[in-house]
C-alpha positions in Angstrom: -13.0 15.3 5.8 -12.3 12.8 8.5 -9.1 12.7 10.4 -7.3 9.4 10.8 -6.0 9.2 14.3 -6.7 8.5 18.0 -7.9 10.8 20.7 -5.9 10.8 24.0 -7.8 12.1 27.1 -5.8 13.1 30.1 -7.3 14.1 33.5 -5.8 17.4 34.5 -8.0 17.5 37.7 -11.2 15.8 38.9 -13.3 18.0 36.6 -11.0 19.2 33.9 -9.7 17.0 31.0 -7.3 17.7 28.2 -8.1 16.1 24.9 -5.4 15.7 22.2 -5.6 14.3 18.7 -2.8 11.8 17.9 -1.8 11.3 14.3 -1.4 7.6 13.2 -0.2 8.2 9.7 3.4 7.3 9.1 3.8 9.8 6.2 2.9 13.4 5.9 0.0 14.0 3.4 0.1 17.1 1.2 -3.1 18.8 0.1 -3.2 18.5 -3.7 -6.1 18.8 -6.1 -5.2 17.0 -9.3 -7.2 15.0 -11.8 -7.1 11.2 -11.3 -8.3 8.3 -13.4 -8.3 4.7 -12.3 -9.2 1.2 -13.5 -9.8 -2.1 -11.7 -11.0 -5.6 -12.5 -14.7 -6.2 -11.7 -16.8 -9.4 -11.6 -16.3 -11.8 -14.5 -13.0 -10.1 -15.3 -14.6 -6.9 -16.6 -12.5 -3.8 -16.8 -14.1 -1.0 -14.8 -13.0 2.7 -14.7 -13.6 5.9 -12.9 -12.3 9.4 -12.3 -12.1 12.0 -9.7 -9.8 14.5 -8.1 -7.2 14.0 -5.3 -7.7 15.5 -1.9 -4.3 14.8 -0.5 -1.2 12.7 -1.4 1.9 11.2 0.3 4.6 8.7 -0.7 2.4 5.9 0.6 -1.2 6.9 -0.1 -3.8 9.1 -1.8 -7.4 10.1 -1.0 -9.6 10.6 -4.1 -12.9 12.4 -4.3 -15.1 10.4 -6.7 -18.6 9.3 -7.3 -17.3 5.9 -8.5 -15.4 3.9 -5.8 -13.8 0.5 -6.2 -14.5 -1.9 -3.4 -12.2 -2.1 -0.3 -9.4 -4.5 -1.1 -9.5 -3.9 -4.9 -6.2 -3.3 -6.7 -6.5 -0.3 -9.0 -4.3 1.2 -11.6 -4.0 4.9 -10.8 -3.0 7.7 -13.1 -2.8 11.2 -11.5 -2.0 14.3 -13.7 0.2 16.3 -11.3 1.3 19.2 -13.5 0.5 20.6 -16.9 3.6 22.0 -18.7 2.6 23.9 -21.8 -0.1 22.4 -24.1 1.4 19.0 -24.7 3.5 18.1 -21.7 2.3 16.8 -18.3 3.9 15.3 -15.2 1.9 12.2 -14.3 2.0 9.7 -11.4 1.2 6.1 -12.4 1.0 3.3 -9.9 -0.9 0.3 -8.7 -2.7 0.9 -5.4 -5.0 -1.0 -3.0 -8.3 0.5 -1.8 -8.3 0.6 2.0 -11.3 2.8 2.8 -14.4 3.9 1.0 -16.5 6.9 2.3 -20.0 7.4 1.0 -21.6 10.8 0.9 -23.8 11.8 3.9 -25.2 15.2 5.0 -22.7 17.6 3.7 -20.0 14.9 3.3 -17.9 14.1 0.3 -17.7 10.7 -1.4 -14.4 9.1 -2.1 -11.8 6.5 -1.2 -8.3 6.1 0.2 -5.6 3.9 -1.3 -2.2 2.6 -0.3 0.3 3.0 -3.1 2.3 -0.1 -4.3 5.1 2.0 -5.9 5.4 5.2 -7.9 6.3 6.0 -11.5 6.5 9.6 -12.6 6.2 10.3 -16.3 7.0 13.5 -18.1 6.8 13.5 -21.9 8.5 10.3 -22.9 10.7 10.1 -19.8 9.9 7.7 -16.9 11.2 8.4 -13.4 11.0 5.8 -10.7 10.5 6.9 -7.1 11.3 4.4 -4.3 9.3 4.6 -1.1 
């Protein structure tokens, strides 16, 4: 898991330095593992789809672990199952999102991508709830 931020280095003395991580995100991300499915338009207007699990989520973005990653800049339709209530009811997040970063697996790393959410719609049963960012 990579941290998104900058490092500030401050000289405490001629030989001692203090290093601090500065967070650049504007929203707090919450660790949440939930099933996610997504679709996007590929070359020649083909409909492509994939699935994975979320790593974290905020009101403005989501990181998804997946072996299938849309390209950076792609607009995806995202559907995340947040909560299973009984056998037939689920709370789902549905939104359009733009892919801003794709990470490919390397030694011990996980593969996935980050998106910026365009808006949120929560659905439970037949009821739609709209969340404004």
